[in-house]
TORBARO-692736 format. One record per residue (C-alpha): x, y, z; residue in three letters. Coordinates in steps of 0.001 Angstrom, whole numbers, plus 500000, padded with zeros to 6 digits. Example, Ala and Ser with C-alpha at 12.3 -4.5 7.8 and 13.67 -1.06 7.14 Angstrom:
<sites>
512300495500507800ala513670498940507140ser
</sites>
This chain:
<sites>
815126457889462659met818656456796461855arg820398458576459022lys820746455447456905his817014454875457078leu816467458422455863lys818832457778452964leu817047454569452015val813682456321452212thr814976459120450000leu816415456545447616ser813056454859447263val811309458188446710ala813787459273444053val813645455917442300val809847455951442339ala810052459238440487gly812586457965437987leu810670454799437218leu807178456234437289gly806648459968437031thr808622460565433871tyr807231457532432136leu803708458703432920met804472461965431163gly804655460440427712tyr803620456809427670leu800150455280427892pro799022454387431397lys799831450709431019gln803409451608430063ile803842453995432967ala803888451288435608glu807366449840436222pro807543446099435708thr808428444096438779ala809821441226436755asp812720442683434820ile814080440363432153ala817344438722433153gln819073436597430570val821794435235432811thr822218434410436526pro823318437119438981asp826136435098440472thr829084433288438902pro829067429515438676val831873427145439515leu834385426663436763ala833506423779434464gln835600422004431882thr833536423579429069thr834450427116430155gln837733428930429465pro840221427614431988gln843245428949433818ala845579425985434058ser847557427062437103gly850752426512435111lys850147429609433026glu848591432149435370ser846785435091433758pro848826437280436088his852168436160434579gln852598439263432423glu854896442266432583pro854499444201435821ala852338447298435526ile851729450325437678asp848022449986438375gln847680453693439082glu848824454451435545asp846143452274433913val843504454326432106asp840089452544431988pro839474454221428621ala842425452277427191ser840614448953427633ile838522447444424852asp835680446420427168trp833522444990424389ala836352442717423289ala836420441082426727ile832905439754426264gly833701438656422732glu836702436745424060arg834322434560426025tyr831724434426423221his829295436591425215leu828080438795422400thr824470437563422185ala821716439925423308gly823720443085422773gly826842441946424571gly827397440685428103ile830151442081430307asp831570439164432336pro833430441476434707met830329443500435584leu828517440231436254arg831301439067438551gly832219436029436502trp835789435876437770gly835604432086437676asp836120432290433897leu839753433245434492gly842023434759431892gly841484438443432707phe844696440450432399thr846279442536435124asp845609445656433072lys841923444807432681glu841587444119436396ile843421447320437333ala841112449329435058ala838039447618436512tyr839197448318440057asn839558452021439279lys835853452105438412leu834506449895441210his834223449792444984val834980446076445305leu838125444700443625pro837610442144440892phe838119438586442141asn839147436095439498gln840078432433439356lys843797431805439754val843688428013439809asp841284425121440123glu840923421816441902val839612418966439776cys838331415624440999tyr836182412706439876asp832528412898440853arg830005410094440772asp826843411487439207thr824838408361439951gly823857408258436268met825653405394434450pro824988406937431017his826911410100431951val830680410238431562gly832617407062432341asp829927404882433890asn828599407848435833gly832000409298436751ile832823412776435495thr835556415276436248glu834424418293438243thr836550421383438724cys836126423971441479asp837637427412441006ala840217428778443437ile839699432527443616met842377435124444265glu840615436547447331phe838334435017449979pro834716436142450160asp834244439699451393his833351440067455062glu830005441598454040tyr829039438761451711ala826952436871454267asp825494439835456159leu821700440219456090pro820199443132454205leu819153444967457374glu822740445016458637lys824042446130455247leu821554449003455160leu822768450097458595ala826389450054457442leu825610451746454140ser825277455126455857glu828947455790455152ala830236452546453634asp830221452169449857ala831027448450450020ala828002447810452240ala825896449815449782ser827053447588446921val826128444420448786phe822805445940449860ala822047446734446221ser822801443140445243arg820753441593448045lys817674443822448005ala814668442183446387glu812770445350445433asp814089447430442566met813858450859444281pro816208449720447069thr818530448057444558lys818787451295442613ile818934453543445668gly821811451605447202met823713451539443900ala823343455325443646leu824533455689447211gln827574453483446559ala828490455713443620val828004458882445665ala830146457614448544leu832959456200446412ser833004458555443399glu833127455390441286lys830549454678438599ser830935450901438638gly828073450029441044pro825566451714438739leu826738449876435616leu826834446642437590glu823186447177438506leu822355447851434872leu824275444801433643glu822737442396436130arg819156443618435990asn818466445528432769phe821018444398430204arg820012442134427343gly816514443560426890val814514441009424952thr812232442606422383val810739439463420876ser807460438284422343gly807265440938425082arg804667443690425555pro805649447124424291lys805322448628427762glu807851446221429304glu810376446812426551ile810033450594426763ala810328450543430551asn813524448492430515asp815097450630427824leu814104453881429555phe815836452816432762asn818861451474430904ser819332454800429160leu819063456753432414val821776454619434051phe823996454660430954glu823786458438430700lys824525458975434385val827582456711434120ala828685458576430999glu828536461913432839val830640460344435592leu833280459479432983gly832837455726432692asp834209454628429280pro831959451556429279arg828770453649429140ala827352453734425604lys823832455215425783pro823851455992422073gln823756452262421366leu820486451900423288met818569454830421801glu817664453117418481pro816096450243420414phe813899452626422390leu812929454407419186glu811908451085417629asp810015450037420761ala807946453228420852leu807376453339417124gly806469457021417078asp808972459856416522pro807099462249418811asn806912459747421661glu810588458969421185phe811592462629421437gln809412463101424513gln811033460018426018ala814506461434425429leu813473464705427074asp812192462870430143his815322460709430253ile817492463835430350glu815371465189433203lys815692461899435072ala819466461943434568val819692465485435904ser817648464674439007glu819643461493439629thr822927463403439531leu821505466091441816thr820368463418444266tyr823778461748444286met825626465043444690ser823491465838447756glu824225462432449273ile827927462829448506gln828165466284450013arg826260465218453143ser828179461981453738ala831716462832452590thr831920466591452110gly833029466059448508ser831501468079445689thr832929465934442873his829608464969441288ile828268468522441608trp831389469831439865glu830954467349437004leu827449468579436345thr827832472272437165asn831399473032436199gly
</sites>
């Protein structure tokens, strides 16, 4: 069996433990089963720039600011929450437009992009201009007798060479390629593979971004109204595991303490909540151990092991 297939199999096994075994230790049986349909409040992929969104005019490029040395940018110096607020994305606990890949919004500063790139495998790709044209909607009551202005974003970089590769090819490349692991995580339909490939991308690159991207796109914005207790608890459990792992890896965007009160409210019992926290810590420890083993095997680095055992 090829090595990458072994890694994927191990990823699935580890994830099955994270999403099932620990939950079964303290929650009722119906809560212990991971939900296949995780709540997603926004689309996974960015949309074309529209006239109602913040625009980059082309005359005043967001990159026209004093030159900076990108290596000197500290990600902890960025007010990450303020970025979402700038685009009025504070509903549902805050949405991070950079983690969601919404570069078509434009207006991100060079410092913000440099900080993001330090934490991620794939560089952030934002809109630098746009092409606007009249489009006939075929609906006379829309716009000017059916004619409206449509704007298409012009991005700084072309699509990545892996963007159109099928999942099977990405899994083959992910053996030693963090970028392929990121794309595999995005394209996989089952959650264990999504998580396993995100963990592998982090292990290979020593960058925490792929894990927080996974969290943002698939677990962020947990809706508590009108949902069964077991679904809410499951989402929050996984969110806390990912947040805590990213925090150990030094990502300044990770704020697990903000999620804990929601889990406490969802469980409604102090003893269950404490047991949940204990199992979350165990899941975090095993996740870091898993990633350190992958990292050592694939790259020879012991960075993650040193963070957790230093």
